[in-house]
Every structure is written in structure tokens, then in C-alpha cells.
DSSP file (Angstrom, degrees, kcal/mol; ACC not computed):
  #  RESIDUE AA STRUCTURE BP1 BP2  ACC     N-H-->O    O-->H-N    N-H-->O    O-->H-N    TCO  KAPPA ALPHA  PHI   PSI    X-CA   Y-CA   Z-CA
    1    1 A M              0   0    0      0, 0.0    40,-2.6     0, 0.0    64,-0.0   0.000 360.0 360.0 360.0 143.1 -112.3  -35.8   62.3
    2    2 A R  B  >  -A   40   0A   0     38,-0.2     4,-2.4     1,-0.1    38,-0.2  -0.298 360.0-120.4 -65.1 150.0 -110.8  -37.6   65.3
    3    3 A L  H  > S+     0   0    0     36,-1.6     4,-2.5    34,-0.5     5,-0.2   0.917 111.2  50.3 -58.3 -48.0 -110.7  -35.7   68.6
    4    4 A D  H  > S+     0   0    0     33,-1.8     4,-1.5     1,-0.2    -1,-0.2   0.889 112.4  46.8 -62.8 -39.0 -106.9  -35.8   68.9
    5    5 A K  H  > S+     0   0    0     32,-0.3     4,-3.1     2,-0.2     5,-0.3   0.900 110.9  52.1 -69.6 -40.1 -106.4  -34.5   65.4
    6    6 A F  H  X S+     0   0    0     -4,-2.4     4,-2.7     1,-0.2     6,-0.3   0.921 107.5  52.3 -61.2 -43.5 -109.0  -31.7   66.0
    7    7 A L  H  <>S+     0   0    0     -4,-2.5     6,-2.0     1,-0.2     5,-1.5   0.876 115.1  42.2 -60.8 -37.1 -107.2  -30.6   69.1
    8    8 A K  H ><5S+     0   0    0     -4,-1.5     3,-0.9    -5,-0.2    -2,-0.2   0.937 115.5  47.2 -73.8 -48.4 -103.9  -30.4   67.3
    9    9 A V  H 3<5S+     0   0    0     -4,-3.1    59,-0.2     1,-0.3    -2,-0.2   0.877 114.7  46.6 -63.3 -38.3 -105.3  -28.7   64.1
   10   10 A S  T 3<5S-     0   0    0     -4,-2.7    -1,-0.3    -5,-0.3    -2,-0.2   0.553 109.6-127.7 -80.4  -6.7 -107.3  -26.2   66.1
   11   11 A R  T < 5S+     0   0    0     -3,-0.9    -3,-0.2     2,-0.3     3,-0.2   0.743  72.7 128.0  64.2  26.9 -104.2  -25.6   68.2
   12   12 A L  S   <S+     0   0    0     -5,-1.5     2,-0.4     1,-0.3    -4,-0.2   0.822  85.8  24.4 -73.7 -32.8 -106.0  -26.1   71.5
   13   13 A I  S    S-     0   0    0     -6,-2.0    -1,-0.3    -9,-0.1    -2,-0.3  -0.998  84.1-137.2-130.4 135.8 -103.2  -28.6   72.3
   14   14 A K  S    S+     0   0    0     -2,-0.4     2,-0.3    -3,-0.2    -1,-0.1   0.863  80.7  31.2 -65.3 -42.0  -99.9  -28.2   70.6
   15   15 A R     >  -     0   0    0      1,-0.1     4,-2.0    -4,-0.0     5,-0.1  -0.912  67.3-133.9-125.5 149.0  -99.0  -31.8   69.7
   16   16 A R  H  > S+     0   0    0     -2,-0.3     4,-2.4     1,-0.2     5,-0.2   0.847 107.6  56.6 -67.0 -34.8 -101.2  -34.8   68.7
   17   17 A T  H  > S+     0   0    0      2,-0.2     4,-2.2     1,-0.2    -1,-0.2   0.885 107.9  48.5 -65.1 -36.6  -99.3  -37.1   71.1
   18   18 A V  H  > S+     0   0    0      2,-0.2     4,-2.8     1,-0.2     5,-0.2   0.907 109.8  52.2 -67.4 -41.2 -100.1  -34.8   74.0
   19   19 A A  H  X S+     0   0    0     -4,-2.0     4,-2.2     1,-0.2    -2,-0.2   0.899 109.9  49.9 -60.6 -41.0 -103.7  -34.8   72.9
   20   20 A N  H  X S+     0   0    0     -4,-2.4     4,-2.5     2,-0.2    -2,-0.2   0.932 112.3  46.9 -61.1 -47.2 -103.7  -38.6   72.9
   21   21 A T  H  X S+     0   0    0     -4,-2.2     4,-1.6     2,-0.2    -2,-0.2   0.928 112.9  47.6 -62.8 -47.2 -102.2  -38.7   76.4
   22   22 A V  H  <>S+     0   0    0     -4,-2.8     5,-2.0     1,-0.2     6,-0.4   0.895 113.4  48.8 -63.4 -40.8 -104.6  -36.2   77.9
   23   23 A S  H ><5S+     0   0    0     -4,-2.2     3,-1.6    -5,-0.2     5,-0.3   0.914 109.1  52.3 -65.1 -43.1 -107.6  -37.9   76.3
   24   24 A D  H 3<5S+     0   0    0     -4,-2.5    -1,-0.2     1,-0.3    -2,-0.2   0.804 104.4  57.5 -63.5 -28.9 -106.4  -41.3   77.6
   25   25 A M  T 3<5S-     0   0    0     -4,-1.6    -1,-0.3    -5,-0.2    -2,-0.2   0.550 117.0-115.0 -78.1  -7.2 -106.1  -39.8   81.1
   26   26 A G  T < 5S+     0   0    0     -3,-1.6    -3,-0.2    -4,-0.3    -2,-0.1   0.691  81.6 122.9  83.0  18.9 -109.8  -38.8   81.0
   27   27 A R      < +     0   0    0     -5,-2.0    23,-2.8     8,-0.1     2,-0.5   0.406  57.3  72.5 -95.4   2.0 -109.1  -35.1   81.1
   28   28 A V  E     -B   49   0B   0     -6,-0.4     7,-2.1    -5,-0.3     2,-0.4  -0.977  64.3-170.8-118.1 122.5 -111.0  -34.4   77.8
   29   29 A L  E     -BC  48  34B   0     19,-2.7    19,-2.9    -2,-0.5     2,-0.5  -0.906  10.0-160.9-112.2 138.4 -114.8  -34.6   77.8
   30   30 A V  E >  S-BC  47  33B   0      3,-2.7     3,-1.5    -2,-0.4    17,-0.2  -0.982  83.6 -15.0-118.0 120.2 -117.0  -34.4   74.7
   31   31 A N  T 3  S-     0   0    0     15,-3.1    -1,-0.1    -2,-0.5    16,-0.1   0.849 131.4 -52.8  53.8  38.0 -120.6  -33.5   75.5
   32   32 A G  T 3  S+     0   0    0     14,-0.4    -1,-0.3     1,-0.2    15,-0.1   0.419 117.6 105.4  85.5  -1.5 -119.9  -34.3   79.2
   33   33 A N  E <  S-C   30   0B   0     -3,-1.5    -3,-2.7     0, 0.0    -1,-0.2  -0.922  78.5-107.8-115.4 136.7 -118.5  -37.8   78.7
   34   34 A P  E     -C   29   0B   0      0, 0.0     2,-0.4     0, 0.0    -5,-0.2  -0.378  45.7-155.8 -57.4 136.1 -114.8  -38.8   78.9
   35   35 A S        -     0   0    0     -7,-2.1    -7,-0.3   -12,-0.1    -9,-0.2  -0.917  13.1-130.1-126.4 145.3 -113.6  -39.4   75.3
   36   36 A K    >   -     0   0    0     -2,-0.4     3,-1.7     1,-0.1   -33,-0.3  -0.435  36.6-105.0 -81.0 161.8 -110.9  -41.5   73.7
   37   37 A P  T 3  S+     0   0    0      0, 0.0   -33,-1.8     0, 0.0   -34,-0.5   0.771 118.3  59.2 -60.4 -26.3 -108.6  -39.9   71.1
   38   38 A A  T 3  S+     0   0    0    -36,-0.2     2,-0.0   -35,-0.2   -18,-0.0   0.453  73.4 129.6 -84.9   0.0 -110.4  -41.7   68.2
   39   39 A K    <   -     0   0    0     -3,-1.7   -36,-1.6   -37,-0.1     2,-0.5  -0.328  60.4-127.4 -57.0 129.1 -113.8  -40.1   69.1
   40   40 A Q  B     -A    2   0A   0    -38,-0.2     2,-0.2   -37,-0.1   -38,-0.2  -0.698  24.4-147.9 -82.9 125.8 -115.3  -38.7   65.9
   41   41 A L        -     0   0    0    -40,-2.6     2,-0.3    -2,-0.5    22,-0.0  -0.598  14.6-173.2 -92.7 154.2 -116.3  -35.0   66.3
   42   42 A K    >   -     0   0    0     -2,-0.2     3,-1.8    20,-0.0    18,-0.2  -0.927  40.9 -74.8-137.7 164.8 -119.2  -33.2   64.6
   43   43 A V  T 3  S+     0   0    0     -2,-0.3    18,-0.2     1,-0.2     3,-0.1  -0.356 117.3  29.8 -60.8 134.4 -120.3  -29.6   64.5
   44   44 A G  T 3  S+     0   0    0     16,-2.6    -1,-0.2     1,-0.3    17,-0.1   0.245  82.9 137.6  99.2 -12.2 -122.0  -28.6   67.8
   45   45 A D    <   -     0   0    0     -3,-1.8    15,-2.7    15,-0.1     2,-0.5  -0.375  49.2-134.8 -65.5 146.1 -120.0  -30.9   70.0
   46   46 A I  E     - D   0  59B   0     13,-0.2   -15,-3.1    -3,-0.1     2,-0.5  -0.924  17.7-162.3-106.3 122.7 -118.8  -29.4   73.3
   47   47 A I  E     -BD  30  58B   0     11,-3.1    11,-2.7    -2,-0.5     2,-0.5  -0.903   3.8-168.6-106.4 129.1 -115.2  -30.1   74.3
   48   48 A E  E     -BD  29  57B   0    -19,-2.9   -19,-2.7    -2,-0.5     2,-0.5  -0.979   2.1-165.3-116.9 127.6 -114.1  -29.6   77.9
   49   49 A I  E     -BD  28  56B   0      7,-2.6     7,-2.4    -2,-0.5     2,-0.7  -0.959  10.8-148.0-113.6 121.0 -110.3  -29.8   78.6
   50   50 A E  E     - D   0  55B   0    -23,-2.8     5,-0.2    -2,-0.5     2,-0.2  -0.794  17.9-176.5 -93.4 115.2 -109.4  -30.1   82.3
   51   51 A Y        -     0   0    0      3,-3.1     0, 0.0    -2,-0.7     0, 0.0  -0.437  45.2 -90.4 -96.3 178.5 -106.1  -28.4   83.2
   52   52 A A  S    S+     0   0    0      1,-0.2     3,-0.1    -2,-0.2    -1,-0.0   0.879 121.7  14.2 -59.1 -40.4 -104.5  -28.6   86.7
   53   53 A N  S    S+     0   0    0      1,-0.1     2,-0.3     0, 0.0    -1,-0.2   0.370 128.9  25.5-121.9   4.7 -106.3  -25.5   88.0
   54   54 A R        -     0   0    0      2,-0.0    -3,-3.1    -5,-0.0     2,-0.4  -0.984  60.3-130.7-159.2 165.5 -109.1  -24.7   85.5
   55   55 A T  E     -D   50   0B   0     -2,-0.3     2,-0.4    -5,-0.2    -5,-0.2  -0.995  19.0-156.9-124.9 130.2 -111.5  -26.2   82.9
   56   56 A E  E     -D   49   0B   0     -7,-2.4    -7,-2.6    -2,-0.4     2,-0.4  -0.877   5.6-156.7-107.4 139.1 -111.9  -24.7   79.4
   57   57 A K  E     +DE  48  80B   0     23,-0.5    23,-2.5    -2,-0.4     2,-0.3  -0.942  12.5 178.8-117.7 137.3 -115.0  -25.3   77.3
   58   58 A Y  E     -DE  47  79B   0    -11,-2.7   -11,-3.1    -2,-0.4     2,-0.5  -0.986  20.2-143.2-136.6 145.2 -115.2  -25.0   73.6
   59   59 A E  E     -DE  46  78B   0     19,-2.8    19,-2.0    -2,-0.3     2,-0.5  -0.932  25.7-123.8-106.8 132.4 -118.0  -25.6   71.0
   60   60 A V  E     + E   0  77B   0    -15,-2.7   -16,-2.6    -2,-0.5    17,-0.2  -0.632  34.5 169.9 -75.9 120.9 -117.0  -27.1   67.6
   61   61 A L        +     0   0    0     15,-2.6     2,-0.4    -2,-0.5    16,-0.2   0.784  67.1  16.8 -98.8 -36.9 -118.1  -24.7   64.8
   62   62 A V        -     0   0    0     14,-1.7    -1,-0.3   -20,-0.1   -20,-0.0  -1.000  58.6-152.2-140.4 136.0 -116.3  -26.3   61.9
   63   63 A V        -     0   0    0     -2,-0.4   -20,-0.1    -3,-0.1    14,-0.0  -0.922  27.9-146.9-106.6 106.2 -114.8  -29.8   61.4
   64   64 A P        -     0   0    0      0, 0.0     4,-0.1     0, 0.0   -55,-0.0  -0.266  12.7-136.1 -72.7 159.5 -112.0  -29.3   58.8
   65   65 A M  S    S-     0   0    0      2,-0.1     2,-0.2   -64,-0.0     3,-0.1   0.678  81.9 -15.7 -86.3 -19.8 -111.1  -32.0   56.2
   66   66 A G  S    S-     0   0    0      1,-0.1     2,-0.1   -65,-0.0   -57,-0.0  -0.702 103.9 -26.7-155.2-153.6 -107.3  -31.5   56.7
   67   67 A N        -     0   0    0     -2,-0.2     2,-0.3    -3,-0.0    -1,-0.1  -0.367  54.6-158.0 -71.9 153.7 -104.8  -29.1   58.2
   68   68 A V        -     0   0    0    -59,-0.2     5,-0.0    -4,-0.1    -1,-0.0  -0.875  22.6 -96.5-128.3 163.0 -105.6  -25.4   58.4
   69   69 A S     >  -     0   0    0     -2,-0.3     4,-1.2     1,-0.1     3,-0.2  -0.259  36.7-107.0 -74.4 166.1 -103.5  -22.3   58.7
   70   70 A I  H  > S+     0   0    0      1,-0.2     4,-0.6     2,-0.2     3,-0.3   0.882 120.7  53.2 -60.1 -39.1 -102.7  -20.6   62.0
   71   71 A Q  H  4 S+     0   0    0      1,-0.2     3,-0.3     2,-0.2    -1,-0.2   0.854 111.5  44.7 -66.4 -35.1 -105.0  -17.8   61.1
   72   72 A E  H >4 S+     0   0    0      1,-0.2     3,-1.5    -3,-0.2     4,-0.3   0.648  92.4  83.7 -83.1 -15.9 -107.9  -20.1   60.4
   73   73 A A  H >< S+     0   0    0     -4,-1.2     3,-1.4    -3,-0.3     4,-0.3   0.870  86.7  53.2 -59.2 -40.3 -107.4  -22.3   63.5
   74   74 A S  T 3< S+     0   0    0     -4,-0.6     3,-0.5    -3,-0.3    -1,-0.3   0.614  99.1  64.7 -74.3  -9.9 -109.3  -20.0   65.9
   75   75 A T  T <  S+     0   0    0     -3,-1.5    -1,-0.3     1,-0.2    -2,-0.2   0.523  85.6  74.1 -86.8  -5.2 -112.4  -20.1   63.6
   76   76 A L  S <  S+     0   0    0     -3,-1.4   -15,-2.6    -4,-0.3   -14,-1.7   0.689 105.5  22.1 -79.3 -19.1 -112.9  -23.8   64.1
   77   77 A Y  E     -E   60   0B   0     -3,-0.5     2,-0.4    -4,-0.3   -17,-0.2  -0.916  63.0-139.1-144.2 166.0 -114.2  -23.4   67.7
   78   78 A K  E     -E   59   0B   0    -19,-2.0   -19,-2.8    -2,-0.3     2,-0.3  -0.999  25.9-127.3-129.4 129.0 -115.8  -20.9   70.0
   79   79 A Q  E     -E   58   0B   0     -2,-0.4     2,-0.6   -21,-0.2   -21,-0.3  -0.601  21.2-139.1 -76.8 134.0 -114.8  -20.7   73.7
   80   80 A I  E     -E   57   0B   0    -23,-2.5   -23,-0.5    -2,-0.3     2,-0.3  -0.832  15.2-133.2 -96.2 125.0 -117.8  -20.9   76.0
   81   81 A K        -     0   0    0     -2,-0.6     2,-0.4   -25,-0.1   -25,-0.0  -0.605  13.7-134.1 -79.5 132.1 -117.6  -18.5   78.9
   82   82 A E              0   0    0     -2,-0.3    -1,-0.0     1,-0.1   -26,-0.0  -0.693 360.0 360.0 -83.1 137.1 -118.3  -20.0   82.3
   83   83 A E              0   0    0     -2,-0.4    -1,-0.1     0, 0.0    -2,-0.0   0.390 360.0 360.0-118.2 360.0 -120.7  -17.9   84.4
């Protein structure tokens, strides 16, 4: 699944157009590398999203084939705690 679609489906970012914009700006890293919206994700990839004042890290647990319900969205990833 494409990075921008995963961010939308998992509800890490609300809209796909916003996910595209943020990725194009270089604020989304996959496995430590800036990634374009078309980057194909796989299980085990680490996504870092850089916000204005913090960076959030997530590990991809499941790559869905299509849309998922709101209840299932949080099961697609695991937030990695920074220590």
C-alpha cells in the first residue's frame, strides 16, 4: 500500500492530500529516509512524522488491502516510545 494511503487509512493523518503534501515536504521518513507519497510500505517499516514541535514514530504491523473501520485503524500500527 502507498504511504499516503496508509497514513489516511490508519488515521495518522486525516486526509490523503495532506499526507501527500507532508511527504513532499520531506517531513515523513520511512526507515530513516525521506519518502515520497508513492512509497510502498511493508510490515515492519518504521514511519516517522515530523510535526512542528515533536516527532512521532510508528511501526507498521499490518498493511491492509483497502479501507478499514475506525475501530480497526489503531491496530495497523504501534507507536514507538522515545526514550
